[in-house]
C-alpha positions as CSV (number, residue, x, y, z in Angstrom):
1,M,84.9,96.9,117.1
2,P,87.5,97.1,114.0
3,N,87.1,95.1,111.2
4,F,91.1,95.1,110.9
5,E,93.8,93.2,112.9
6,C,97.3,95.1,113.0
7,L,100.0,92.9,111.7
8,Y,102.9,95.3,111.7
9,F,103.5,98.1,114.0
10,L,106.6,101.3,114.0
11,E,106.7,104.1,115.1
12,N,108.6,107.1,115.8
13,F,107.8,110.2,117.2
14,Y,106.4,111.9,114.0
15,L,104.2,108.4,112.6
16,Y,102.7,105.5,112.5
17,I,103.8,102.6,109.8
18,I,101.5,99.5,110.1
19,E,100.0,96.8,108.5
20,I,96.6,95.9,109.0
21,K,94.4,92.9,107.7
22,R,90.7,93.8,106.8
23,T,88.8,91.5,108.8
24,D,85.7,92.5,106.9
25,L,86.0,90.8,103.7
26,P,84.7,87.9,101.8
27,K,87.1,85.0,101.6
28,D,87.6,85.9,98.3
29,A,88.5,89.2,98.5
30,P,91.4,90.7,96.5
31,V,94.6,90.4,98.6
32,E,95.3,93.8,98.1
33,A,92.1,95.1,99.2
34,V,93.1,92.4,102.8
35,Y,96.3,93.8,103.3
36,K,97.2,96.9,103.4
37,W,99.9,99.4,104.5
38,L,99.5,102.7,106.0
39,M,101.8,105.5,107.0
40,I,100.0,107.4,109.2
41,D,100.9,111.0,110.9
42,K,100.6,111.5,114.4
43,E,99.8,114.8,114.8
44,N,97.0,114.9,112.6
45,L,96.1,111.3,112.1
46,T,96.8,111.9,108.2
47,I,96.3,108.5,106.7
48,T,98.4,107.8,103.7
49,P,97.8,104.4,102.4
50,L,101.0,102.6,100.9
51,S,101.4,101.6,97.3
52,F,102.4,97.6,97.9
53,N,105.1,96.3,95.5
54,A,107.1,93.5,97.0
55,M,108.4,92.5,100.0
56,D,111.9,90.5,101.1
57,A,112.9,88.1,103.8
58,A,116.8,87.4,104.5
59,G,117.3,86.5,108.0
60,E,116.2,88.8,110.6
61,I,116.0,91.7,108.2
62,E,112.5,92.1,106.3
63,E,111.7,94.4,103.4
64,R,108.7,96.4,101.8
65,F,108.8,98.4,98.6
66,F,106.6,100.6,97.6
67,A,105.4,103.0,95.0
68,E,106.2,105.9,98.1
69,G,109.8,104.3,99.1
70,Y,111.5,101.5,100.9
71,L,110.9,100.2,103.9
72,K,113.7,97.7,106.1
73,F,112.9,96.3,109.6
74,N,114.4,93.2,112.0
75,S,112.6,92.5,115.3
76,T,113.2,95.7,117.0
77,I,113.8,98.9,114.8
78,G,113.1,100.0,111.1
79,T,114.0,102.4,108.7
80,F,111.3,103.8,106.0
81,I,113.1,105.7,102.9
82,E,110.8,108.3,100.7
83,K,110.6,107.7,97.1
84,Y,114.0,109.9,95.9
85,N,115.6,109.7,99.4
86,S,113.4,112.7,100.1
87,A,113.1,111.9,103.8
88,Q,114.3,108.5,105.8
89,H,112.5,107.6,108.7
90,P,114.0,106.1,111.7
91,L,111.5,103.8,113.8
92,D,110.9,100.8,116.9
93,R,109.0,98.1,116.2
94,R,106.6,97.2,118.5
95,L,105.8,93.6,119.5
96,E,103.2,94.1,121.6
97,W,100.8,97.2,121.4
98,K,97.3,97.7,122.3
99,I,96.0,100.1,119.1
100,T,94.6,102.6,120.7
101,T,91.3,103.9,120.4
102,Y,91.6,107.2,118.1
103,L,93.4,105.7,115.7
104,S,91.7,102.6,115.4
105,N,88.6,105.2,115.1
106,A,91.0,106.7,112.4
107,I,91.8,103.9,110.3
108,I,88.1,102.4,110.7
109,E,86.9,106.5,109.3
110,M,89.6,105.6,106.0
111,L,88.3,102.0,105.3
112,A,84.9,103.2,105.4
113,N,85.9,106.0,103.0
114,E,87.6,103.9,100.6
115,S,84.6,101.4,100.9
116,V,82.4,104.5,99.8
117,G,85.1,105.2,96.7
118,H,84.6,102.0,95.0
119,L,80.7,101.9,95.1
């Protein structure tokens, strides 16, 4: 069973951008440890954690600002713009989904490696 919940799920042909909430941490864990945004390459499941800086929500539009770029989305579509506008990724937002086992396992492995790195 995964030790996280998926809160936001956006994807295109090449990548996923998701926000997860870890469910295996104490209630007083730092917010940056509990909530994580991840960019995942679909071809090889390489996971790049996104360094969250800020968020904004005005009406139907949500925005997330990261050291690596900027994400803007609504209930159906989104765009991730990499830092320095080096690439733009149009995305579809999924409101109903079931995360695949292979994707879930890749995230679990990344979280385990991250935890080992902090010991």
